[in-house]
N, C-alpha and C positions, 0 to 999 in steps of 0.2 A: 161431252164425252167423245164425240167423233174426233175432235181436235186432239185430244189426249192420245187416242189410238194412233192417229196419223203421225203425231210427233214421236211416239214411242217406236213405231215401225221405221220411220226415217232414221232415228238414232241407232236402232239395231242394225239396219242395213249399212249405214256409214261405218259403224264399228266393225262389222264383219268384213266389209270391203277393205278398210284400212289394215285389218289384221291379216287378210290374205296377201295384201301387198307387202307388209312387213315380213311375213313368213317366206314369201317368194324371194324377196331381196336377200334374206338370210340364207336361203337354200342355194342361191346363185353364187354367193361369195363365201369363201371359207373364213372362219374366224381366225385371225392371225394374231400370234403372240410372239413377243421378242423377250428372251430371257424369262419366260414365264408370265410376262405382263402383256395385256392386250394393247394392240396399236390403237391410236386415236380413232381410226375408222371403226375398228372392232368395238371399242368402248362405246362409241356413238350408236352403233347398231344395237348393242345390248341395252343401252339406255332407252332407245326407241322401243324396243321390244318390252322392256319393263313398264314404260309409260302405257303401252297398249294393254298389257295384262292388267295394270291397275285400273285403267278406264273400263275394261270389261267387268272387273270386280265391282266397281262403283255402280255400274249399270245394273248388274244382277242383284246387288244388295239393296238397291232402291226400288225394285219392282213392286214390293208390297206397299211401300209408302205412296208411290205414284198411283197404284191401283186404288188405294183408299181415297186419295185425293180425287181421282176420277169418279169414284162412287159418289163421294160427297158433292162434287160439282154437278153430276148428272141428276142426283136426287134433288139438289137445290133448284136446278132448272125445272124439274118436274113439279116441284112444290112451290113454284113462283117465288123463289128466293127465301123460303122459310125453313130450309133444312137445318140451319144453324140455330133455330129457335128451340127452346126446351119443349118437350112433349110433342114433337113432330116426328112421326115414325112412317117410314115407307114400308109397305107390306105387299109382297107379291101375291097376286090372286091365284096364280097357278104354279105348278112345278116348273122348274127351269127346263129349258131345252138348249140345243146347240147354238141358238142365236143369242142367248143371254150372255152379256159381257161381264161376268164375274170371274175374277182370277181363280178362286178356289171353290166355286159353286158346284153342286152336284144335283142330280135330278130326283133325289129322294126326299127333299126337304122343302117346306114352305119357308121362305126367308122373310125376315123383317130387318130393317136397319135404321139406326138413328145415331146421332152424334151428340156427345156431351162436351161441354166446355167448363171444366171444373175451375179454371182460373176466373171465369166470369160468374158462374153460378154457385161456386163453393161446393161443399159436400152435398151429394145428391142421393136420394132414395129412389130405387127403381122397384116398382111394383109389377110383378108378372102375374098374368092370369093363371089359374090352376092348370096343371098339365103341360106348361111350357118348358121346353128344354133349350136353354140358350147359353151363350158365352159373351163375355165382354173382352174385346181385344183393343189394344191401343192402335194408333195410326200406322204402326209398322207391322200390324197383324200379329203382335205378340200377345199371348194369353195373359189376361188380367184376373178374371174370376168367372164362375158359373152363375147363371140366373135360372130361377125356377127349380125344376126337378133336381138338378145337380148343385143348386146354390146353397148358401149357408143355412137358410131357413127351410129348405126342402118343401117348396110350395105344395106339393102333392106327394103323398107316400101311399103306394098301393098296399092294401091290407089283404089278408087271406080271403076275405069276402069279395073284394074287388077282383081278385084273380080267378075265383070260381065263376063269377058272373060272366 
């Protein structure tokens, strides 16, 4: 997990430094056009800027996937290489704090995390204990479905009697 954080920090720093350099170069030199067309130097400068912008977009769009990869790798290390096995779940004992390295974590929820490999395991049934409210996301943190209270079978539905108690 520490390796992933260091790699991400270095990549971000390099991207920002390169961007500052490209913007400074563009600010120093005017973009020159002849008969409405950019000169070779101006065209190269614009291509370099476009490359930089695309690199930043790629970096930002892959943060969720890299985060999930980091979670899986960290959990795998904590579970002695068993995170990829079915029925292995990491469950936080306490609420999160500022030191917890979750991309989208908050301090109001007890988290659990597991990984499914439907290519290897095929269709999978997930049983949630009563009262659980959870979601399934893919490795890009895109919503797939709800589990438990919000899920298809609504594991637990409060009745009027439950609300009075």
